[in-house]
N, C-alpha and C positions, 0 to 999 in steps of 0.2 A: 504495498496499500502505501506510494509515495503522500510528500507531506501534503497536497492539494487535495489529494482525496481524502484524507483523514478529518480537515472541515466540511468537504461536499457531504462526507460516511453521517458526519454528526449532526447537519444542519437536516439531511434525507431523516433521519432515524427520531427527529422531535417529536413529531408527531404519537410515534408508540412509546414515548419514554411513560414512565411514572413521573407522581410528581417531584419524587429528591432527584431520580437521574436526570430532567428534565433543568430544578438547578444545577447539579453541574456541567451540564451542557452549555448551558448560558454564561455559566461563568469562566469554560476554556474557552471559548467561543471570541469570551469579552477580554478576556487576559490571559489570554495563551502562554503570555512570555512571562508568567507568573507560575498557573501553571504548571509550567515546564517543568519546572526543581522546588516543587510540593511532593514530598510525602504523598501519600495513598490517607496517612493519618491526618497529615496538616490539612491538605484542601479537605476532607469535610469536616477538618474541625472550623477554619473558614467558610462553609456555606450552610454548617450545622448540619448533615447528615452523616452515618457510621461509615468509619474505611471501609467495611463492609460492602456498602451501598455503593464505594467510589470503584470499587476489584472490581462487584458486578457492573457498573457501566463498562467497565474497562473490555467488558466479553461480551459484554451484547453490542459492543461496535465493532468487532472482530478480534479482540487480544485475545491472548492466551492469559494477561494480567496483568497489573497493572504497569511494571515496569516496563513493556513495551510499548504502552501508550508513552508513557513520558516519556520514553529515548526518542519515539517520533515525532514529539513535541520540542523538543530539546533540539531535533534535527533541522526543524523548521523554523526555530527561535531564531538559531543559530548565524544565518543570513539577512536577519532582520534588524537583530537589537543595535541599538545608537550604545554608546559611548557613555551616556546618562544612563540608560538606563542598565548596562551593565553595573554599573556604579551602585547601583539603588539594590541590585540583588546581590552582589556582596554584603553590605550590611546586612541584609536577611538572613545571610547564611554565616556571620561573624558574632550574632549575637551577643553571645558571651566573651567578646573580643581576644577570644584566644584563636589570633590571626594566623601567626607563625602557625600553629599545628594545622590548620586547618588547607594555606597554601600549601604547603608541604605533603602533607597528605592527599589533596587535591594532583600534585605532581604525581606522587608513587603510583596513583588509580591508572591515573594517562600511559606510564610509562608499561603498567604491569598489562591495561586491557592492551597493547599498541603491540607486546610479547606474546598475549594469547590468539590476535588478532592475526598477525603475520604471514603472512602466506611466503615460504621458507624459497618455492622456484619461481616466482614470479622474481623476489630480493637477487637471486644469482639471475635471471636472465636478464634484471638490469646489469650486474657486476659485467655477464657477460657483453652486454648491449654499450659499453663502454669503451673497451680494450677493442673492439670493432667499427665502433664510429673513427671517423675523418677528424669530426671537430667536433667539441665538445659546449652546447652553449646554456649555460644557468642561467634563471631568470626568476627572483623572490624580490616583488617591493613593499613596501611599508614597512610592517612589523616582519615581515619573510624575509626584507634585504639582508638583516644578523647572518640567517641559515643561510642563504646565499651566495655570501661573501665566505661566509665560514666551510663553505664547500669546496666553494671553488679558489681559498686560498690551498686549502693540501692536495685536492687534487691537480693542481697547478705543478706541489712537487715532485708529482708521483708522474703524472701524466704531461706532454707539450705541445695539446691543440686544445686546451681547458680556454674558455671566455665568460668572462662572468658580464650579463647585460643588466644594463641598471641605466637610471637616470642623472642623465650628463647634456654635454654639448650638442651628441648625438643623437636621435630620437630613438626609444624603442626598435621600430621595425628598420630605421637606418644601420642598428644591428645586428641585423637580422638581415639585412639585404641577400647577404652571399649561400644564406643554408640552403641543405637541397635534402638530396635523396640517401645519402651517405651519412649525413651529420643526425646527432643525436643533440635533443633543447632538453632540458628539466625545469620544469615548472613545477614551483614551491605555493602555495597559496594555503590560508586557516581563514577563517571566520575574525573579518567582513573580509570577502574573498577583492585582491583588485585586479576592477574591471581590464585593466590593462595587461594584465597578464591571461587571461582568458582569454584576449584578440592576439594575442603574442602566440600562443599555445595553439590556435583556429590556425593563425597564417602559417606557423610551423607544418603543420599538418596538411593544409593547401600547400605547402611544398615539400611532399613527401618525407619529410622528415620523423625520422622518428620520437614520438614524442613522451615522457614520463613523468605520471606526475605524484609529486610529495605533497598529502593534502590529508583530511582529517574522516571524512566520510566516502564514501559510494558514490552520495549523493550532491557532491562537490561537484562546480560547475566546471570544474579542472578536469574532471573526468571524462567531460563530452569530447575531447580531443585527442585524449591519450591514449597508447600504446601498451605501456603497462602502469599500473598505477600502487604507489604503497603506503599505503593508510598508519599516519600516526595521531593517536586521537591527541584530543587539545578539546577538551572538555572544560567551558564556563567557570570562570571559578571570578572571575573580579571583571575589571574595566582593563588589564594587562593582560592579552594574550599570552595561557601559558605556549611555551616553547621550548619545555625538557623533554616530551617525549619526540617529538619532530627533531630536534636537536641527535637523540642519543640516538635511534635512527638513524640519521645524517652519518654521525659518527661510525656505528659500523658497518656502514656503505664505505667511508672512506680507508679503515682499517682492514675488511673485505679486501677493497682491489689492491690496498699499499702490500698485502701480504703474497699475494700471485706473483709481485712484483719486487719481490727481498731483495733477491740479488743484483740485479737492476739499480734498486734504490738506495742499498748499502753503499756501494759508491759516491752513489750520487751524493745521500747527505754524511759522507766520511767527508769528500770535498766540500761540501757547504760550512762543516765543521770547521774547517781549518780557514775559509772566506768570512765566519762570522769571528773567529779567535782571533783573523788578522787586525780586520775594521773595527772589532770592538763592538758589535752591532748587542748585545749581551752583557748584562751587568757579571761583573764578578762576583759569585755571592760572598768574599773576605772585602770587597773593596767597603774603604771606608772602617774598616774595624781598627779598635786602636795597634797600639803596639805595646807587648809586654815586656 
């Protein structure tokens, strides 16, 4: 069931609902952004019905239980919530002022969910495609730019055909002008998804490049043009995007590529270490220590 179908289905069932179910339906239709992050118990208390009534409501519209309904609602709102709405949700979550525990626990849950749902065959297929590519383009804009730069930085140390596409003197499409059939384009995007990233992946697909999407859900608009999709959970915890699980997945991708080229990059890094040492790229850990 798609997100749009969910709303339509609730509307279609309105005449059939009991009085209590109708209260739940009306609240969800008017406040789906808040209902999506309420437990069945909390939703029931909000509109003065029992938790079991909320669960039966979920069953009545085609879900096995309330968690499935909640997940569908969350997928719907992730693309629509404004920063102000996210901030309001964060205040609701952190009623006991235990913000550190709440945020870190959310990040841990995102990593676990990412690991549980990772398709290792797709992951390995992505690694293979990077070695077969003529050129590798990486695009991630707005909050995802940090992820794109991180991936680009390390892949550039391992491979010699990597380019990070970003805002600058040249337009996004000018930087992708020569993309073609033997190239790979990696698009990184999480709610709220950058329209420019979506358009860039669509353009790359039209040029017959292999498109890889690193995003949070199969419902993400980045998947529309993708040949391969790597999913990393980024459930909303506050007005700040949670990029912990995406970064962990990207880290795994870099390590996988690096280990496959271990013999080559060992020589390369040995050469780099000599250059870094010669030109003082990194601070000596004993620098500034007082003589004894």
